[in-house]
KELUMLUM-878658 format. One record per atom (N, C-alpha, C): residue in three letters; x, y, z. Coordinates in pm, whole numbers, padded with zeros to 5 digits, always signed. Layout:
<pts>
alaXYZ ...
</pts>
This chain:
<pts>
met+00091-00128-00004 met+00020-00002-00039 met+00084+00104-00034 ser+00034+00237-00084 ser+00091+00336-00130 ser+00065+00435-00033 tyr+00105+00578+00025 tyr+00054+00652+00088 tyr+00093+00799+00059 leu+00015+00880+00098 leu+00066+01014+00064 leu+00127+01124+00132 glu+00194+01164+00111 glu+00310+01256+00221 glu+00238+01431+00261 ser+00261+01450+00362 ser+00165+01518+00377 ser+00279+01665+00413 leu+00228+01795+00417 leu+00336+01878+00410 leu+00406+01895+00540 arg+00362+01796+00646 arg+00451+01834+00787 arg+00630+01716+00770 ile+00638+01666+00605 ile+00725+01628+00579 ile+00857+01758+00565 gly+00770+01851+00530 gly+00875+01973+00474 gly+00810+02103+00426 asp+00869+02225+00476 asp+00781+02326+00381 asp+00827+02331+00217 asn+00928+02279+00215 asn+01034+02274+00066 asn+00866+02222+00003 leu+00837+02322-00102 leu+00769+02288-00176 leu+00810+02189-00293 asp+00919+02203-00364 asp+01005+02127-00463 asp+00945+01978-00403 gln+01034+02006-00270 gln+01077+01916-00211 gln+00945+01787-00218 cys+00821+01883-00142 cys+00717+01814-00194 cys+00687+01710-00326 gln+00685+01831-00406 gln+00681+01784-00581 gln+00733+01634-00612 thr+00856+01644-00560 thr+00927+01521-00592 thr+00914+01397-00509 leu+00906+01442-00399 leu+00807+01335-00341 leu+00698+01252-00422 phe+00584+01342-00450 phe+00472+01276-00531 phe+00549+01223-00706 ser+00636+01266-00730 ser+00722+01236-00881 ser+00742+01127-00867 val+00846+01100-00805 val+00923+00964-00775 val+00792+00876-00779 gly+00693+00883-00735 gly+00590+00746-00761 gly+00542+00721-00595 gln+00457+00713-00557 gln+00365+00711-00421 gln+00436+00666-00310 met+00549+00742-00318 met+00646+00686-00135 met+00547+00570-00047 ser+00638+00493-00024 ser+00529+00345+00046 ser+00643+00353+00190 leu+00547+00417+00277 leu+00629+00456+00456 leu+00538+00337+00488 his+00581+00195+00523 his+00536+00096+00598 his+00492+00142+00694 val+00446+00005+00803 val+00405+00033+00936 val+00621+00013+00991 lys+00656-00062+00922 lys+00749-00115+00991 lys+00842-00019+00990 asp+00844+00114+00920 asp+00916+00233+00839 asp+00889+00354+00959 ala+00791+00300+01007 ala+00731+00470+01108 ala+00848+00481+01186 asp+00887+00640+01196 asp+00957+00694+01289 asp+00963+00687+01407 gln+01012+00674+01531 gln+00959+00625+01677 gln+01015+00734+01799 pro+00982+00830+01780 pro+01033+00887+01847 pro+01017+00864+02012 glu+01054+00909+02115 glu+01102+00844+02277 glu+00942+00904+02329 asn+00882+00788+02400 asn+00770+00820+02443 asn+00620+00853+02373 thr+00638+00766+02219 thr+00527+00813+02174 thr+00402+00753+02202 lys+00265+00855+02175 lys+00135+00816+02232 lys+00062+00765+02091 leu-00044+00687+02105 leu-00134+00657+02001 leu-00303+00696+02000 leu-00371+00726+01925 leu-00527+00725+01955 leu-00587+00669+01831 lys-00664+00578+01804 lys-00718+00570+01704 lys-00869+00574+01752 val-00914+00658+01642 val-01055+00758+01631 val-01178+00710+01552 ala-01273+00642+01569 ala-01326+00565+01481 ala-01496+00654+01475 ile-01482+00745+01326 ile-01683+00871+01330 ile-01682+00787+01263 ile-01830+00773+01339 ile-01936+00750+01245 ile-02065+00806+01312 gly-02157+00784+01213 gly-02282+00881+01252 gly-02362+00805+01131 ala-02502+00880+01136 ala-02613+00856+00998 ala-02561+00945+00907 pro-02632+00946+00786 pro-02501+00977+00660 pro-02562+01126+00645 asn-02434+01191+00545 asn-02462+01315+00559 asn-02410+01432+00726 ala-02346+01357+00802 ala-02402+01367+00944 ala-02232+01494+00961 gly-02169+01480+00852 gly-02071+01568+00836 gly-01958+01521+00898 lys-01884+01385+00871 lys-01772+01311+00918 lys-01655+01301+00829 ser-01720+01283+00749 ser-01549+01337+00632 ser-01521+01453+00619 thr-01626+01586+00660 thr-01580+01750+00698 thr-01450+01765+00800 leu-01511+01698+00908 leu-01454+01692+01055 leu-01331+01646+01006 ser-01306+01519+00945 ser-01145+01478+00940 ser-01057+01498+00838 asn-01130+01589+00774 asn-01018+01732+00733 asn-01033+01854+00779 ser-01081+01885+00846 ser-01069+01981+00919 ser-00925+01958+01033 leu-00918+01852+01038 leu-00864+01769+01198 leu-00741+01777+01117 leu-00719+01740+00979 leu-00604+01678+00915 leu-00550+01818+00841 gly-00587+01897+00829 gly-00525+02040+00758 gly-00579+02039+00653 arg-00597+01943+00533 arg-00578+01934+00422 arg-00709+01872+00356 lys-00794+01887+00265 lys-00890+01787+00231 lys-00853+01659+00135 val-00837+01567+00232 val-00806+01423+00172 val-00985+01328+00165 phe-01049+01362+00228 phe-01219+01261+00190 phe-01271+01375+00119 ala-01356+01289+00054 ala-01458+01342-00065 ala-01561+01419+00050 val-01655+01517-00002 val-01766+01561+00090 val-01846+01649-00027 ser-01951+01617-00037 ser-02095+01638-00079 ser-02223+01655+00015 lys-02280+01719-00081 lys-02388+01723+00031 lys-02527+01611-00026 lys-02483+01560-00084 lys-02566+01414-00080 lys-02498+01348+00021 val-02607+01218+00016 val-02569+01072+00137 val-02479+01007+00021 his-02416+00909+00133 his-02306+00779+00130 his-02196+00853-00069 thr-02153+00964+00017 thr-02090+01004-00039 thr-01913+00921-00005 thr-01868+00862+00086 thr-01819+00791+00184 thr-01857+00665+00126 arg-01744+00586+00040 arg-01782+00494+00001 arg-01761+00313+00073 ser-01605+00384+00175 ser-01548+00248+00236 ser-01465+00341+00327 arg-01423+00270+00418 arg-01365+00303+00545 arg-01222+00380+00455 thr-01174+00475+00528 thr-01071+00558+00512 thr-01006+00565+00589 leu-00865+00618+00589 leu-00778+00653+00692 leu-00718+00760+00696 gly-00711+00825+00813 gly-00635+00983+00808 gly-00516+00954+00891 val-00416+01045+00914 val-00333+00975+01023 val-00270+01158+01072 leu-00311+01205+01135 leu-00217+01347+01237 leu-00198+01311+01341 thr-00038+01365+01280 thr+00083+01334+01347 thr+00148+01475+01480 glu+00134+01486+01555 glu+00191+01631+01647 glu+00296+01598+01751 asp+00372+01615+01726 asp+00545+01646+01816 asp+00507+01447+01874 asp+00485+01415+01991 asp+00497+01281+02020 asp+00361+01230+02028 thr+00247+01215+01915 thr+00119+01203+01940 thr+00045+01165+01792 gln+00054+01097+01815 gln-00016+01007+01676 gln-00189+01007+01658 ile-00262+01039+01567 ile-00416+01031+01584 ile-00450+00984+01426 ile-00492+00860+01464 ile-00574+00769+01322 ile-00662+00784+01315 leu-00691+00867+01207 leu-00855+00923+01202 leu-00929+00763+01111 leu-01034+00734+01196 leu-01103+00617+01088 leu-01223+00708+01066 asp-01207+00745+00936 asp-01354+00801+00871 asp-01459+00678+00797 thr-01578+00619+00848 thr-01666+00575+00762 thr-01782+00621+00691 pro-01836+00504+00573 pro-01965+00552+00543 pro-02025+00549+00668 gly-02217+00619+00597 gly-02317+00643+00712 gly-02347+00546+00758 leu-02337+00496+00876 leu-02475+00389+00918 leu-02623+00385+00831 thr-02589+00187+00779 thr-02737+00243+00698 thr-02754+00061+00692 thr-02859+00041+00682 thr-02948-00087+00699 thr-02922-00167+00573 pro-02979-00290+00605 pro-02912-00428+00470 pro-03039-00369+00376 ser-03152-00350+00399 ser-03235-00344+00325 ser-03225-00180+00187 lys-03138-00102+00306 lys-03123+00017+00197 lys-02980-00053+00108 val-02940-00088+00180 val-02807-00104+00072 val-02863-00185-00028 lys-02975-00265-00058 lys-02997-00397-00121 lys-03090-00345-00247 arg-03191-00187-00156 arg-03229-00108-00253 arg-03180-00012-00339 his-03035+00012-00340 his-02967+00111-00361 his-02863+00072-00431 gln-02846-00101-00422 gln-02723-00137-00475 gln-02611-00099-00438 leu-02550-00036-00284 leu-02449-00019-00207 leu-02335-00155-00182 glu-02227-00103-00206 glu-02098-00193-00148 glu-02134-00263-00014 lys-02085-00371-00011 lys-02105-00437+00130 lys-02025-00368+00227 ser-01945-00256+00217 ser-01894-00176+00291 ser-01976-00104+00384 phe-02066-00059+00320 phe-02211+00022+00387 phe-02234-00060+00526 leu-02247-00160+00496 leu-02263-00246+00625 leu-02142-00311+00730 glu-02046-00357+00653 glu-01930-00417+00721 glu-01834-00296+00807 asp-01764-00199+00712 asp-01632-00113+00727 asp-01681-00008+00884 pro-01833+00047+00917 pro-01864+00089+01042 pro-01826+00041+01159 trp-01849-00080+01126 trp-01886-00223+01236 trp-01746-00251+01310 asn-01682-00285+01184 asn-01527-00325+01167 asn-01455-00237+01227 thr-01459-00121+01173 thr-01403+00016+01231 thr-01393+00030+01385 val-01516+00022+01424 val-01569+00027+01599 val-01479-00001+01632 lys-01442-00161+01600 lys-01402-00290+01713 lys-01248-00265+01706 glu-01199-00154+01606 glu-01038-00169+01700 glu-01025-00023+01704 ala-01151+00061+01711 ala-01099+00183+01732 ala-01039+00205+01908 asp-01000+00325+01964 asp-00942+00366+02120 asp-01066+00428+02141 leu-01114+00507+02095 leu-01268+00637+02134 leu-01333+00656+02017 val-01494+00617+02018 val-01581+00675+01910 val-01606+00795+01880 val-01669+00837+01779 val-01665+00986+01797 val-01849+00982+01732 val-01905+00994+01791 val-02067+00992+01730 val-02112+01144+01719 met-02165+01171+01547 met-02166+01258+01519 met-02300+01251+01472 val-02388+01433+01497 val-02518+01398+01471 val-02547+01547+01406 asp-02608+01553+01309 asp-02622+01672+01271 asp-02718+01787+01318 val-02704+01864+01397 val-02845+01938+01468 val-02949+02012+01398 ser-02860+02065+01261 ser-02950+02111+01173 ser-03028+02040+01075 asp-03035+01917+01121 asp-03187+01841+01098 asp-03240+01780+01210 lys-03383+01848+01179 lys-03458+01869+01296 lys-03523+01722+01327 trp-03500+01604+01219 trp-03499+01514+01265 trp-03397+01383+01306 ala-03285+01441+01270 ala-03165+01387+01292 ala-03176+01407+01441 cys-03138+01531+01499 cys-03128+01560+01623 cys-03252+01523+01771 arg-03315+01459+01664 arg-03454+01457+01796 arg-03381+01273+01884 lys-03354+01197+01780 lys-03253+01069+01839 lys-03191+01052+01761 leu-03086+00937+01879 leu-02992+00888+01776 leu-03041+00815+01682 asp-03004+00798+01560 asp-03003+00669+01445 asp-03000+00559+01540 phe-03091+00463+01453 phe-03147+00305+01501 phe-03011+00229+01520 glu-02961+00242+01384 glu-02825+00184+01355 glu-02674+00206+01446 val-02671+00352+01451 val-02565+00399+01571 val-02588+00327+01683 leu-02725+00328+01767 leu-02758+00271+01867 leu-02677+00121+01866 lys-02711+00083+01777 lys-02698-00085+01766 lys-02529-00076+01775 cys-02470-00034+01711 cys-02319-00024+01742 cys-02278+00022+01825 leu-02304+00112+01888 leu-02276+00155+02022 leu-02297+00050+02161 thr-02438-00013+02116 thr-02432-00121+02223 thr-02370-00247+02224 his-02366-00262+02118 his-02277-00432+02065 his-02121-00390+02103 tyr-02029-00263+02094 tyr-01899-00205+02134 tyr-01939-00125+02256 ser-02015-00149+02334 ser-01987-00064+02435 ser-01881-00043+02543 asp-01793-00117+02523 asp-01684-00113+02580 asp-01546+00009+02543 val-01637+00005+02393 val-01495+00106+02364 val-01580+00267+02408 pro-01486+00343+02446 pro-01529+00497+02513 pro-01562+00542+02360 ala-01694+00624+02392 ala-01745+00718+02314 ala-01788+00922+02337 val-01786+00956+02281 val-01842+01109+02259 val-01900+01112+02195 leu-01995+01203+02195 leu-02066+01294+02107 leu-02080+01419+02067 val-02077+01450+01925 val-02035+01573+01833 val-02167+01611+01790 leu-02203+01711+01836 leu-02298+01787+01813 leu-02256+01879+01707 asn-02271+01873+01568 asn-02208+01923+01446 asn-02303+02047+01350 lys-02290+02142+01298 lys-02335+02239+01271 lys-02433+02326+01292 val-02396+02365+01435 val-02420+02463+01526 val-02444+02598+01505 asp-02358+02606+01403 asp-02410+02757+01308 asp-02489+02804+01270 leu-02521+02639+01197 leu-02702+02631+01116 leu-02814+02681+01228 leu-02782+02607+01368 leu-02902+02603+01409 leu-02917+02737+01479 lys-03055+02823+01448 lys-03102+02957+01463 lys-03122+02945+01628 ser-03140+02897+01715 ser-03201+02900+01867 ser-03100+02808+01942 lys-02973+02850+01989 lys-02835+02825+02046 lys-02863+02713+02177 ser-03056+02800+02196 ser-03074+02690+02337 ser-03149+02589+02272 arg-03175+02526+02212 arg-03209+02404+02160 arg-03102+02276+02218 leu-02957+02327+02188 leu-02850+02251+02251 leu-02857+02184+02365 leu-02945+02274+02465 leu-02899+02199+02597 leu-03000+02111+02568 glu-03165+02118+02496 glu-03235+01978+02483 glu-03186+01877+02417 ile-03087+01906+02308 ile-03078+01861+02217 ile-02960+01722+02279 thr-02911+01809+02376 thr-02812+01697+02462 thr-02826+01637+02569 ala-02981+01696+02619 ala-03020+01614+02745 ala-03097+01477+02639 asp-03141+01508+02564 asp-03214+01427+02487 asp-03136+01304+02399 leu-03019+01321+02361 leu-02950+01247+02272 leu-02805+01179+02374 thr-02776+01215+02547 thr-02740+01141+02629 thr-02798+01111+02746 cys-02960+01073+02715 cys-03023+01044+02840 cys-03035+01088+02931 gly-02997+01238+02981 gly-02961+01308+03117 gly-02837+01283+03130 val-02744+01184+03087 val-02621+01175+03140 val-02540+01133+03037 val-02421+01237+03123 val-02305+01279+03061 val-02129+01193+03142 asn-02065+01076+03134 asn-01937+01069+03202 asn-01989+00965+03301 gly-02160+00932+03328 gly-02193+00838+03439 gly-02225+00916+03532 arg-02219+01053+03489 arg-02313+01168+03597 arg-02416+01227+03516 lys-02551+01265+03576 lys-02618+01353+03553 lys-02653+01481+03540 leu-02686+01520+03432 leu-02686+01642+03362 leu-02716+01717+03485 gln-02671+01821+03504 gln-02740+01973+03561 gln-02797+02058+03487 leu-02939+02028+03437 leu-03012+02136+03370 leu-03086+02234+03471 arg-03055+02313+03385 arg-03166+02457+03442 arg-03227+02526+03322 arg-03401+02437+03314 arg-03461+02426+03259 arg-03541+02583+03285 val-03534+02714+03224 val-03622+02826+03203 val-03608+02880+03103 ile-03713+02965+03138 ile-03723+03036+03004 ile-03656+03171+02952 lys-03580+03170+02893 lys-03467+03274+02868 lys-03472+03373+02765 pro-03486+03518+02778 pro-03481+03586+02644 pro-03408+03596+02564 pro-03426+03626+02403 pro-03347+03646+02324 pro-03178+03657+02357 trp-03133+03722+02440 trp-03035+03806+02436 trp-02947+03671+02585 ala-03003+03621+02606 ala-02941+03490+02661 ala-02915+03379+02608 glu-02952+03367+02464 glu-02927+03226+02390 glu-02782+03247+02390 arg-02677+03343+02359 arg-02542+03310+02330 arg-02451+03214+02492 arg-02549+03206+02572 arg-02512+03179+02711 arg-02553+02992+02718 ala-02631+02964+02612 ala-02693+02841+02651 ala-02573+02727+02656 asp-02485+02760+02554 asp-02424+02641+02556 asp-02307+02590+02643 arg-02280+02745+02769 arg-02269+02675+02888 arg-02348+02619+03010 glu-02441+02632+02980 glu-02533+02572+03108 glu-02585+02436+03072 val-02495+02375+03018 val-02448+02206+03033 val-02361+02190+03111 arg-02373+02131+03245 arg-02303+02102+03323 arg-02242+01939+03348 thr-02166+01875+03376 thr-02141+01741+03469 thr-02145+01762+03642 ser-02145+01727+03723 ser-02141+01673+03824 ser-02039+01639+03872 gly-01970+01634+03942 gly-01837+01563+04039 gly-01730+01542+03917 pro-01638+01489+03944 pro-01469+01460+03857 pro-01525+01379+03765 arg-01445+01385+03652 arg-01450+01268+03552 arg-01337+01149+03582 glu-01377+01038+03602 glu-01329+00912+03615 glu-01290+00881+03499 glu-01151+00821+03454 glu-01117+00723+03348 glu-01147+00634+03321 asn-01186+00511+03430 asn-01259+00374+03441 asn-01366+00369+03432 glu-01476+00433+03384 glu-01613+00422+03473 glu-01699+00320+03347 pro-01795+00257+03422 pro-01830+00123+03309 pro-01934+00201+03196 his-01952+00123+03081 his-01936+00205+02977 his-02087+00126+02929 gly-02205+00085+03000 gly-02334+00014+02944 gly-02268-00151+02920 val-02403-00222+02895 val-02373-00339+02862 val-02275-00377+02779 val-02201-00473+02768 val-02115-00500+02669 val-02159-00641+02619 asp-02181-00658+02489 asp-02190-00780+02406 asp-02067-00848+02398 ser-02024-00957+02380 ser-01901-01004+02430 ser-01918-01105+02248 gly-02051-01122+02207 gly-02010-01132+02051 gly-01961-01039+01931 glu-01903-01121+01849 glu-01814-01038+01793 glu-01886-01042+01661 ser-01943-00948+01559 ser-02010-00972+01448 ser-01988-00842+01345 ser-01953-00826+01196 ser-01940-00703+01177 ser-02067-00728+01082 glu-02142-00777+01076 glu-02307-00764+01068 glu-02429-00639+01120 ala-02508-00676+00978 ala-02593-00497+01072 ala-02615-00550+01195 gln-02682-00654+01242 gln-02754-00669+01360 gln-02653-00670+01476 gly-02555-00675+01421 gly-02397-00661+01544 gly-02416-00782+01660 gly-02519-00900+01607 gly-02522-00983+01706 gly-02624-00956+01804 leu-02713-00845+01824 leu-02773-00813+01953 leu-02901-00901+01963 arg-02907-00889+02079 arg-03087-01034+02096 arg-03176-00943+02043 gly-03326-01048+02047 gly-03443-00924+01994 gly-03489-00842+02113 asp-03434-00887+02214 asp-03500-00819+02345 asp-03413-00698+02309 gln-03278-00695+02322 gln-03219-00567+02313 gln-03206-00457+02209 leu-03279-00531+02098 leu-03295-00436+02006 leu-03437-00388+01998 arg-03584-00432+02039 arg-03649-00359+02112 arg-03649-00309+02174 thr-03566-00304+02272 thr-03530-00188+02410 thr-03442-00090+02359 leu-03365-00093+02217 leu-03294+00028+02139 leu-03424+00092+02049 lys-03567+00009+01981 lys-03606+00085+01912 lys-03690+00203+02013 asn-03689+00190+02108 asn-03765+00271+02164 asn-03648+00388+02287 gln-03539+00336+02233 gln-03434+00436+02302 gln-03413+00582+02230 gln-03427+00695+02320 gln-03352+00801+02209 gln-03226+00835+02213 gly-03141+00780+02314 gly-03041+00842+02318 gly-02920+00719+02401 trp-02782+00780+02419 trp-02703+00639+02460 trp-02636+00738+02593 ala-02693+00674+02687 ala-02630+00750+02856 ala-02492+00682+02887 cys-02407+00668+02798 cys-02278+00610+02840 cys-02165+00682+02747 phe-02196+00826+02738 phe-02098+00884+02638 phe-02013+00944+02786 lys-01865+00981+02757 lys-01807+01005+02843 lys-01797+01192+02780 asp-01810+01236+02701 asp-01803+01391+02656 asp-01886+01400+02552 val-01916+01573+02544 val-02023+01575+02452 val-01907+01740+02416 phe-01959+01758+02275 phe-01874+01841+02196 phe-02008+01967+02116 met-02009+02042+02099 met-02115+02124+02043 met-01985+02189+01921 leu-02030+02184+01843 leu-01903+02248+01697 leu-01964+02272+01592 ser-01867+02289+01524 ser-01860+02324+01315 ser-01789+02290+01259 ala-01819+02175+01219 ala-01672+02132+01122 ala-01594+02195+01068 val-01619+02286+01009 val-01525+02403+00907 val-01498+02508+01027 asp-01554+02496+01156 asp-01458+02625+01216 asp-01313+02572+01257 arg-01198+02625+01234 arg-01090+02636+01290 arg-01081+02572+01473 glu-01117+02719+01529 glu-01144+02725+01704 glu-01171+02562+01744 asp-01290+02555+01688 asp-01397+02470+01758 asp-01348+02349+01739 val-01285+02331+01591 val-01195+02208+01535 val-01075+02166+01627 glu-00988+02276+01704 glu-00911+02277+01752 glu-00913+02214+01887 thr-01029+02256+01953 thr-01050+02194+02097 thr-01055+02042+02062 leu-01135+01971+01970 leu-01143+01840+01959 leu-01065+01775+01961 lys-00929+01839+01879 lys-00785+01782+01848 lys-00711+01812+01958 arg-00699+01876+02060 arg-00651+01898+02192 arg-00686+01778+02233 tyr-00855+01739+02270 tyr-00932+01647+02324 tyr-00841+01500+02284 phe-00846+01510+02178 phe-00790+01337+02099 phe-00636+01327+02136 val-00569+01444+02181 val-00442+01454+02192 val-00363+01406+02355 val-00473+01479+02440 val-00457+01438+02562 val-00529+01292+02628 ser-00603+01214+02530 ser-00678+01076+02545 ser-00573+00999+02502 ala-00461+01035+02376 ala-00393+00909+02354 ala-00316+00865+02442 lys-00308+00710+02405 lys-00196+00706+02524 lys-00102+00603+02511 leu+00046+00590+02602 leu+00154+00547+02568 leu+00158+00412+02461 gly+00235+00426+02321 gly+00225+00325+02215 gly+00285+00377+02102 ser+00333+00249+02022 ser+00437+00306+01943 ser+00313+00314+01833 trp+00395+00427+01721 trp+00323+00500+01600 trp+00316+00357+01478 glu+00193+00414+01447 glu+00139+00296+01315 glu+00193+00332+01157 tyr+00226+00494+01159 tyr+00282+00532+01019 tyr+00416+00629+01090 his+00439+00622+00933 his+00592+00693+00922 his+00487+00875+00959 ser+00574+00961+01052 ser+00507+01130+01085 ser+00452+01159+00937 gly+00456+01121+00822 gly+00486+01186+00688 gly+00311+01149+00610 val+00303+01020+00705 val+00165+00998+00606 val+00083+01064+00671 leu-00038+01105+00542 leu-00151+01174+00567 leu-00267+01102+00552 thr-00273+01006+00454 thr-00362+00902+00460 thr-00293+00758+00359 asp-00408+00635+00399 asp-00400+00538+00316 asp-00443+00528+00199 gln-00485+00651+00085 gln-00529+00631-00018 gln-00451+00658-00080 thr-00452+00563-00228 thr-00331+00626-00365 thr-00384+00689-00403 pro-00256+00773-00465 pro-00292+00893-00555 pro-00392+00848-00641 glu-00430+00743-00711 glu-00529+00713-00804 glu-00681+00735-00705 glu-00647+00679-00582 glu-00805+00644-00551 glu-00850+00807-00520 leu-00743+00849-00467 leu-00804+00993-00404 leu-00829+01112-00516 cys-00765+01052-00663 cys-00818+01120-00796 cys-00926+01102-00765 leu-00997+00965-00800 leu-01118+00921-00849 leu-01234+00930-00726 ser-01221+00951-00607 ser-01259+01030-00552 ser-01347+01186-00523 thr-01225+01194-00551 thr-01205+01366-00584 thr-01326+01392-00715 val-01308+01317-00814 val-01421+01361-00919 val-01521+01305-00926 arg-01528+01200-00814 arg-01695+01147-00752 arg-01732+01252-00668 glu-01678+01318-00595 glu-01705+01406-00529 glu-01775+01551-00575 lys-01735+01586-00698 lys-01772+01677-00771 lys-01912+01622-00878 leu-01897+01497-00880 leu-02012+01435-00962 leu-02123+01446-00886 leu-02110+01420-00741 leu-02208+01424-00665 leu-02281+01552-00609 glu-02203+01661-00662 glu-02204+01838-00623 glu-02340+01874-00704 tyr-02276+01826-00837 tyr-02355+01897-00984 tyr-02480+01791-01021 leu-02424+01697-01052 leu-02509+01581-01077 leu-02671+01540-01023 pro-02763+01528-01108 pro-02911+01501-01028 pro-02980+01378-00989 lys-03035+01334-00887 lys-03073+01234-00839 lys-02993+01138-00861 glu-02998+01026-00942 glu-02940+00874-00934 glu-02817+00889-01028 val-02811+01024-01092 val-02719+00994-01223 val-02564+00967-01134 pro-02529+01020-01085 pro-02395+01013-01019 pro-02383+00881-00968 tyr-02442+00854-00881 tyr-02467+00738-00797 tyr-02445+00602-00932 thr-02491+00607-01013 thr-02521+00494-01159 thr-02399+00485-01241 met-02297+00608-01233 met-02168+00625-01271 met-02039+00567-01231 thr-01951+00514-01314 thr-01834+00450-01265 thr-01714+00518-01372 gln-01615+00486-01293 gln-01456+00556-01324 gln-01358+00488-01326 ser-01256+00528-01470 ser-01127+00466-01474 ser-01035+00562-01550 ile-00895+00531-01479 ile-00802+00651-01503 ile-00775+00585-01647 asp-00742+00702-01728 asp-00677+00656-01881 asp-00551+00683-01909 leu-00507+00798-01809 leu-00377+00845-01849 leu-00319+00906-01668 trp-00195+00896-01679 trp-00172+00924-01546 trp+00031+01005-01556 his+00054+01065-01654 his+00190+01141-01676 his+00233+01155-01602 asp+00323+01247-01536 asp+00425+01317-01472 asp+00525+01375-01612 arg+00477+01536-01587 arg+00590+01601-01707 arg+00677+01677-01673 glu+00801+01667-01751 glu+00921+01722-01681 glu+00904+01856-01612 asn+00797+01941-01601 asn+00779+02047-01584 asn+00745+02060-01405 gly+00734+01930-01377 gly+00626+01895-01248 gly+00506+01897-01259 glu+00435+01962-01385 glu+00289+01922-01401 glu+00265+01758-01373 leu+00129+01730-01381 leu+00056+01593-01367 leu-00046+01568-01418 asp-00075+01520-01562 asp-00168+01510-01644 asp-00246+01366-01602 ile-00354+01379-01605 ile-00458+01290-01551 ile-00542+01316-01693 ala-00642+01172-01688 ala-00698+01191-01787 ala-00819+01048-01731 val-00968+01074-01688 val-01024+00984-01643 val-01135+00959-01727 lys-01164+00904-01773 lys-01309+00822-01824 lys-01404+00782-01748 leu-01513+00832-01792 leu-01685+00831-01730 leu-01744+00720-01818 tyr-01846+00684-01726 tyr-01901+00579-01813 tyr-02038+00613-01729 val-02112+00636-01820 val-02295+00632-01788 val-02349+00527-01847 lys-02474+00492-01758 lys-02554+00375-01845 lys-02668+00447-01932 lys-02694+00568-01978 lys-02766+00580-02035 lys-02774+00741-02160 glu-02824+00757-02284 glu-02756+00897-02345 glu-02813+00993-02285 gly-02921+01017-02182 gly-02967+01086-02165 gly-02834+01161-02019 his-02848+01065-01919 his-02712+01088-01831 his-02608+01158-01931 met-02547+01130-01985 met-02414+01167-02111 met-02453+01317-02103 lys-02565+01363-02146 lys-02541+01502-02225 lys-02610+01611-02047 met-02626+01491-01930 met-02658+01571-01828 met-02483+01603-01793 val-02389+01493-01754 val-02279+01481-01743 val-02194+01632-01847 ile-02240+01617-01968 ile-02127+01672-02031 ile-02182+01845-02036 gly-02338+01894-02042 gly-02406+01983-01997 gly-02416+02093-02096 gln-02467+02162-02131 gln-02445+02282-02273 gln-02327+02340-02276 ala-02309+02305-02413 ala-02211+02350-02471 ala-02034+02309-02391 gly-02034+02199-02322 gly-01933+02152-02237 gly-01922+02175-02132 gln-02016+02251-02074 gln-01971+02405-01949 gln-01971+02273-01813 met-02048+02202-01831 met-02077+02085-01660 met-01949+02019-01628 val-01927+01904-01777 val-01809+01832-01768 val-01658+01929-01755 ala-01618+02027-01787 ala-01542+02149-01809 ala-01551+02193-01636 arg-01665+02212-01643 arg-01623+02293-01506 arg-01629+02158-01348 ile-01655+01987-01377 ile-01664+01934-01285 ile-01456+01938-01288 ala-01430+01889-01434 ala-01249+01880-01409 ala-01195+02027-01407 arg-01250+02081-01353 arg-01154+02226-01356 arg-01147+02225-01217 glu-01235+02193-01133 glu-01285+02189-00978 glu-01187+02066-00920 ala-01218+02006-00977 ala-01133+01887-00924 ala-01035+01866-00969 gly-00927+01910-01034 gly-00818+01929-01066 gly-00721+02028-00975 glu-00842+02158-00937 glu-00787+02249-00837 glu-00777+02192-00643 asp-00845+02094-00665 asp-00798+01988-00523 asp-00764+01941-00540 leu-00734+01871-00639 leu-00619+01759-00658 leu-00452+01842-00680 ser-00455+01954-00708 ser-00356+02049-00650 ser-00311+02091-00531 ser-00431+02082-00488 ser-00399+02111-00300 ser-00341+02031-00228 val-00350+01930-00288 val-00350+01790-00230 val-00182+01759-00295 phe-00207+01766-00404 phe-00057+01691-00399 phe+00050+01785-00430 leu+00043+01927-00379 leu+00114+02032-00388 leu+00156+02028-00546 arg+00107+02051-00652 arg+00195+02056-00779 arg+00043+02081-00869 glu+00091+02133-00988 glu+00005+02166-01107 glu-00085+02063-01124 val-00223+01991-01139 val-00286+01917-01232 val-00355+01945-01308 lys-00333+01838-01438 lys-00444+01915-01520 lys-00533+01788-01574 leu-00625+01820-01498 leu-00754+01683-01533 leu-00839+01700-01679 arg-00829+01591-01720 arg-00931+01631-01837 arg-01020+01479-01828 leu-01157+01545-01853 leu-01242+01428-01856 leu-01323+01393-01963 ser-01349+01226-01980 ser-01432+01214-02067 ser-01543+01130-02031 val-01675+01073-02115 val-01782+01065-02104 val-01819+00954-02239 lys-01840+00832-02179 lys-01893+00704-02244 lys-01990+00616-02251 val-02098+00588-02288 val-02214+00548-02219 val-02196+00371-02243 lys-02172+00282-02121 lys-02123+00164-02095 lys-02246+00056-02156 asn-02223+00027-02247 asn-02347-00101-02304 asn-02333-00190-02230 
</pts>
């Protein structure tokens, strides 16, 4: 497996360009540099589709590595990001939105949608559950699939991240949302809630009205542990457990709650500091220069797919496939890439191309710009469209 180099490998842009041009530098686990007293934390980020998981991962890494769009199912499989600061390495495990077997079958999704989130939580040291508070349905009750996963792996510490707080008109709602999604308990302690009617000028203080009583302890129990191991959608839970979860609004075993916007640098920095403090002594698994486990080719295709999802309607981007026809390093340092897009219908091809070729040109231009910022070199991306018989 090859890995992309991050800016941390050096501030010299020419050096970074050379690293890419010599071809997918392989920095395996055995090659990881090991300063003294290294610390490690594996963080699984889960949640319902479109909660902002990939956006948060990109913000934590400081680079756009994971595809992001407003449509669901942008992330197709588990993707790994590596954040290394000083003596601490944080491995971010970005996962597809948790879904059901029936939806996977109905929308012809890959098995990774069912398996990857569960398998990822199994190997994590900490689980981040993301909830979009701007979605009036999502913030009323934790997603059933999320509750099943938390119950099955209840021995893994979990924190709740309320995302997109900047889109919430009434910040006082955060108090109610927190109480609902935590069952009024955080870190084993009941929340001290002040349920009062506040004037508009007091809304800005709503964030400070959620408090936990008593000291925080590291080794408190985390609910009922299911000893069975399974990556299947039901997670090996018994029928009575599933019936209980159906009527359960939240999860009473969160260690902490964060209210943030995944695109706000200061908010994300607070969460990052929490990860660093939570890391335990242990050997790094990746070289400090590694940013992701995606190959450059995989990153290219996911970036193009992001733009297809962003600009094409309904089912069109979901039925398309891609292949790389050309990957050429020029002597001047530029990277030439040609990607062929395969559609199922003539009508779909017309939508992809757009009037006078404007749509496909826009997708190629924006995807190329994103790839240039990741690869740290000029990328010339060309797209062609063909109906696949």
